[in-house]
N, C-alpha and C positions, 0 to 999 in steps of 0.2 A: 647636118646626124636627125635634125627633125623628119628628114626624108625615109631615114631607115626609122628611128621608132614606130614611126605610124601602120606602115605595113606588120611590122614585128607583134603588133597588137591586137591588130585587125587577121594575123595570124595568128593566136592564141587564145582569141576570141572562137576563132571559131571553131579551133581545135579542139576544144571545152568543152563544145556542142555535139560530139561526134559521138555516135550509136556503136555500141560494145562488138562489136566485130572492129571496127576501126581502132579501139583504144586497145584491144588486145593486138593488135600489130603500131601501135605507138607501146606500148609498153613493150615489147621482141626486142624494135633499133633501140631504143631507150637502154636494155642488159644488152645489147650488143654492145655500144656505144660504151658502157658503165663497163663494165667486162674485156674492151681490149684494154683499157684506160686505167686497169686495177683498181676501180673505183671499187670497196665492198660497203654496196646498196644495193638491196632487191628490187629492183622496180617493180614489182607488183603488191608493194607496200606504199608507191604514190597515188598521191591524187592524177586527176588527167592535164590539168595548170606542170603541175611537175616533170611531167613525161614531158610534155610539150615541149618546156624552158632547155630539156637536154638533149629535144628534137635540133633545134636551133644554137646551140655548142660549138662556135670556130672550129674544128680538128683542124684546119690548115696549117701543116710539120713549120710553116714557110714565115706563117704569120703569130706563130703559140708556140713555145717551148714544150712537152709534156710535161712537166711539171705545172704550166699553166691551163695547159686542159684540162688538168685532174680537179683542178682547186676549183675552176668555173665548171666540171661536172658536178664535183660538191655543193658549191654552191647553189646551182638549180636543184643540187636533189633536198636542198633543206628547209 
């Protein structure tokens, strides 16, 4: 578990220092994921850290039910 936490933390730190163009791409990616799972959140209102967390939410249907994925996305958006 520790081996997964450190790379994710480093990834979040790197994403929070992204330039504006990359942030808009991250915002678009997050909005697509939110829309796909019917999560009623506007990605443009979220900070970079929340966008990055949404990006890293595991959406593998073999690992999580659709309801679990929605809950994870809502949690990341808060």
